C-alpha positions in Angstrom: 146.9 113.9 118.4 147.0 113.5 115.2 147.9 115.7 112.3 145.4 116.9 110.4 146.9 115.1 107.3 147.3 112.0 109.6 143.7 111.7 110.3 142.2 112.4 107.0 145.4 109.6 106.0 143.1 107.2 108.3 139.6 108.4 107.7 140.4 107.2 103.8 141.4 104.3 105.1 138.1 103.4 106.9 136.1 104.3 104.4 137.4 102.0 101.9 137.2 99.3 104.7 133.8 100.3 105.3 132.9 99.5 101.4 132.9 102.7 100.2 134.4 103.1 96.8 135.9 107.0 97.4 136.4 109.1 100.2 136.8 113.2 100.1 136.4 116.2 101.3 135.3 119.7 101.3 134.1 122.8 103.0 130.4 123.6 103.3 131.0 126.7 101.5 132.7 125.0 98.5 129.4 125.2 96.7 128.9 128.7 95.5 127.3 128.1 92.6 124.1 126.2 93.8 121.5 129.0 95.2 121.6 130.7 91.3 121.2 126.8 90.3 118.7 125.4 92.5 116.6 128.8 91.7 117.0 128.7 88.0 115.6 125.2 88.2 113.0 126.4 90.4 111.3 129.0 88.5 111.3 127.0 85.3 108.7 124.2 88.0 111.1 121.4 86.7 110.3 120.1 90.3 107.1 119.1 89.8 105.4 118.3 92.8 108.7 118.0 95.1 107.3 121.3 96.9 109.9 120.3 99.9 112.7 121.6 97.5 111.5 125.1 97.5 110.4 124.9 100.5 113.6 123.9 102.4 115.8 125.6 99.2 117.8 128.2 101.3 119.2 124.8 103.2 119.6 122.8 99.6 121.2 126.1 98.2 124.0 126.6 101.4 125.3 123.9 103.3 126.8 126.2 105.5 123.5 127.2 106.4 122.3 123.5 107.3 124.5 123.4 110.2 126.7 126.7 110.7 129.3 125.5 112.8 130.4 122.3 110.7 133.7 123.3 108.9 134.3 119.8 106.6 132.3 117.9 104.9 133.4 114.2 104.2 131.7 113.0 100.7 131.5 109.1 100.0 130.1 107.1 97.2 129.3 103.6 97.7 129.3 101.4 94.6 125.6 99.7 93.6 127.0 98.5 90.1 124.6 96.2 88.3 125.6 92.1 87.7 123.0 92.1 84.9 122.4 94.6 82.0 119.8 96.5 83.2 118.4 97.6 79.6 117.7 94.2 78.5 114.5 93.8 80.3 112.9 97.0 77.8 112.8 94.0 75.6 110.7 92.1 77.6 106.8 94.2 77.7 104.8 91.7 79.5 107.5 92.0 82.7 108.2 94.9 84.8 111.2 97.3 84.7 112.5 98.0 88.2 115.5 100.7 88.6 118.5 98.6 89.5 118.9 101.2 92.9 115.6 99.4 94.3 115.9 95.7 93.1 116.6 94.5 97.1 117.4 96.2 100.1 116.5 100.4 100.9 120.2 101.8 100.3 119.2 104.7 102.6 119.5 102.5 106.0 122.6 100.4 104.4 124.5 103.4 103.9 123.4 105.3 106.8 124.5 102.4 109.1 127.9 102.7 107.4 128.1 106.3 107.4 127.3 106.5 111.3 130.0 103.9 111.8 132.8 105.9 109.8 131.4 109.2 112.3 131.5 107.2 115.0 135.2 106.2 114.4 135.8 109.6 113.8 134.7 111.4 117.0 137.2 108.3 118.6 140.7 109.1 116.5 140.0 113.0 116.3 136.8 114.6 118.9 134.6 117.3 117.2 130.8 116.7 116.3 129.6 115.3 113.5 125.9 115.1 110.9 125.3 112.3 108.7 123.5 112.6 105.9 122.2 110.4 103.3 119.6 111.9 100.4 117.1 112.7 103.1 117.9 116.2 104.1 118.2 119.5 101.6 121.9 118.6 101.2 123.2 118.8 97.4 124.9 116.2 97.5 126.2 116.1 93.8 127.7 119.0 93.6 129.9 119.1 96.9 130.6 115.5 95.6 132.3 117.2 92.6 133.3 120.3 95.1 135.6 117.3 97.1 136.5 115.6 93.8 134.6 112.2 93.8 133.5 113.1 90.6 131.8 115.7 88.6 128.0 116.0 87.7 127.8 114.8 84.1 125.1 115.9 81.3 122.9 113.7 82.9 123.2 115.8 86.3 124.5 112.4 88.4 127.8 112.2 89.6 130.0 110.1 87.3 133.9 109.6 88.3 137.0 108.3 86.1 137.4 105.6 88.7 133.8 103.9 89.1 131.3 105.5 86.7 128.2 106.4 87.6 126.4 103.5 89.4 126.9 105.1 92.9 124.9 106.2 96.1 126.0 109.1 97.9 126.4 110.3 101.5 127.9 112.9 103.6 129.1 113.3 107.1 129.4 116.8 108.1 132.3 117.9 111.0 133.2 120.7 113.4 136.8 119.2 112.4 139.0 121.4 110.2 140.7 118.4 107.7 142.6 119.1 104.8 140.4 119.4 101.7 140.7 117.8 98.2 140.5 119.8 94.8 137.2 120.0 93.1 136.9 117.4 89.7 136.8 118.9 86.8 134.1 117.7 83.5 135.3 114.7 81.1 132.0 114.8 79.4 133.3 116.2 76.7 131.2 116.0 73.4 129.4 112.8 74.5 125.4 113.3 75.0 125.1 109.2 75.2 122.8 109.9 78.8 121.0 112.6 76.7 120.1 110.7 73.4 119.3 107.4 76.0 116.3 109.4 77.6 113.0 107.9 76.5 111.3 111.4 77.7 113.4 113.9 76.7 114.0 115.0 80.3 116.5 116.7 79.6 116.3 120.6 78.1 119.9 121.2 77.5 122.8 119.0 78.9 123.5 119.7 82.9 120.1 120.4 82.8 117.0 118.0 84.2 113.2 118.7 83.8 112.1 116.3 86.4 108.5 116.4 85.5 109.5 114.0 82.3 111.6 112.5 83.9 110.4 108.8 84.7 112.2 108.3 87.9 110.2 111.0 89.1 107.1 109.9 87.4 106.9 106.7 88.4 108.1 107.6 92.1 107.4 111.5 93.2 104.3 111.6 91.3 101.4 111.7 92.7 98.2 111.2 90.4 97.4 110.2 86.8 100.3 111.0 84.6 100.0 113.0 81.6 98.5 110.6 78.9 101.1 112.0 76.5 103.6 110.4 78.5 102.2 107.4 79.3 103.0 105.7 76.4 106.3 106.7 76.5 107.1 104.7 80.0 107.8 101.7 78.6 107.5 99.1 81.1 109.3 101.2 83.4 107.1 100.5 86.7 110.0 102.4 89.1 112.3 104.6 88.3 114.8 104.6 85.3 118.3 103.4 84.5 118.7 104.3 80.9 120.8 107.7 81.4 122.9 105.9 83.8 123.3 102.8 81.7 124.5 104.9 78.7 127.5 106.6 80.0 130.8 105.3 78.4 132.8 106.0 82.1 130.8 102.9 83.6 133.6 100.3 81.8 135.3 101.9 84.8 132.7 100.9 87.7 133.7 97.7 90.7 131.5 95.8 91.9 129.3 96.0 94.8 130.9 95.4 98.4 127.4 95.0 99.6 125.6 91.8 98.5 122.4 93.2 99.5 122.9 95.2 96.7 122.5 92.0 94.6 118.8 91.9 92.7 116.8 89.7 94.2 115.3 87.2 91.4 111.9 88.1 91.8 112.7 91.7 91.1 114.8 91.2 88.4 111.9 90.2 85.8 108.5 90.3 87.5 105.7 89.8 85.7 102.7 92.9 85.4 100.0 90.1 85.5 100.9 89.5 88.5 102.1 92.6 89.9 99.0 94.4 89.3 96.5 91.9 91.2 98.7 92.9 94.6 96.8 94.9 97.3 98.0 96.7 100.0 99.1 93.8 102.7 100.5 91.4 100.1 102.7 95.0 98.3 103.9 95.6 101.8 105.1 92.1 102.3 106.6 91.8 98.9 108.6 95.1 99.6 109.6 94.7 103.1 112.7 96.7 103.5 112.6 97.7 99.6 112.3 101.5 98.6 109.5 100.5 96.3 107.7 100.2 99.8 107.5 103.7 100.6 105.5 104.9 97.3 102.5 102.7 98.4 100.5 100.0 96.5 98.6 102.2 94.3 100.6 104.4 92.5 103.1 101.2 92.2 99.6 99.3 90.6 99.4 102.9 88.6 102.4 102.5 87.3 102.1 98.7 86.3 99.0 99.6 84.7 100.5 101.8 82.4 103.6 99.7 81.7 100.8 96.9 80.7 98.9 99.1 78.5 102.0 99.4 76.5 102.7 95.8 76.5 100.0 95.3 73.6 99.0 91.9 75.5 95.5 91.0 74.8 95.8 88.0 77.4 96.5 91.1 79.8 93.0 92.6 79.6 91.1 90.5 82.0 93.9 91.3 84.6 93.2 95.1 83.6 89.4 95.2 83.4 89.0 93.8 87.0 91.3 97.1 88.0 88.7 99.8 85.9 86.8 99.8 89.1 89.1 100.2 92.1 88.9 102.1 95.0 91.5 104.6 94.4 90.2 106.7 90.9 94.2 106.9 90.0 94.1 103.4 89.7 90.9 103.2 88.2 91.9 105.7 85.6 95.0 103.8 84.7 93.2 100.6 84.2 90.4 102.0 81.9 93.8 103.5 80.2 95.6 100.8 79.6 92.6 98.4 78.7 91.9 101.2 75.7 95.0 100.5 74.8 94.7 96.7 75.0 91.7 96.6 73.7 
């Protein structure tokens, strides 16, 4: 029977061999600050339409409630560092800007398979029971990541590391094994405000606070229905997610390359033409984004985003494309098309 420290050393080695860039451990109860912060976030209404955050706040606020038998949380980071400059496309308004993480395969599937392999290895080596999570359950991954020493929650609220910047997916393995824990990471943001000033919609009421209702990632992915008119022009050509605050972080100079080639951008998603995307029907949309996280928002919400981008493009040649969609069966798409037409004409 391996000692806890021996098992942990082999676990870290195994995690790195799976492609993770870092593996650290904490207890489920090492995030006592989360309930109060989550409550303040919800009370301010910053979660917008994400009602599930309030409905499951008792789990999200206290990981030990999610699975009371768990004694250790293994936190893992997997790099998806882009090979290209994700901000450059913002200079080409007739093209659509898609967040780096969504330019190829759905990370949920890729990371979860790696987590499951690591969890099976852990059971074989040390016994116990496990549960794996990757952004699909009420787990405060970023807070746990800081408690485990993966990195710290930066002023943009995302996890940042001195070793791999902030281009990383987080995953966790909860286990009944009592493993040696790592110390929490401290904040290294200092006086830097690069991520805050980079935000196009001023979505940060204060450092370390995010109002999702103004965040472009929320507006283009989670928000259902029309986007407030005063925000539409600020979306620019961002049609799925936003990388501005992440790309601005100076700690990315230490970012490591993604180990999985399936995170590399598909050529057709690096700089897609807005005119072509606007004409996608449901069948074509599903075919184009099969295996992509974009597929889950559906054709209507996606085309809504594309129409806002067209309205911001100031390309009169796109007017016929927009006019054809003013009578779309989906009222939000039709509304976005009329707005874009008014901007273009």
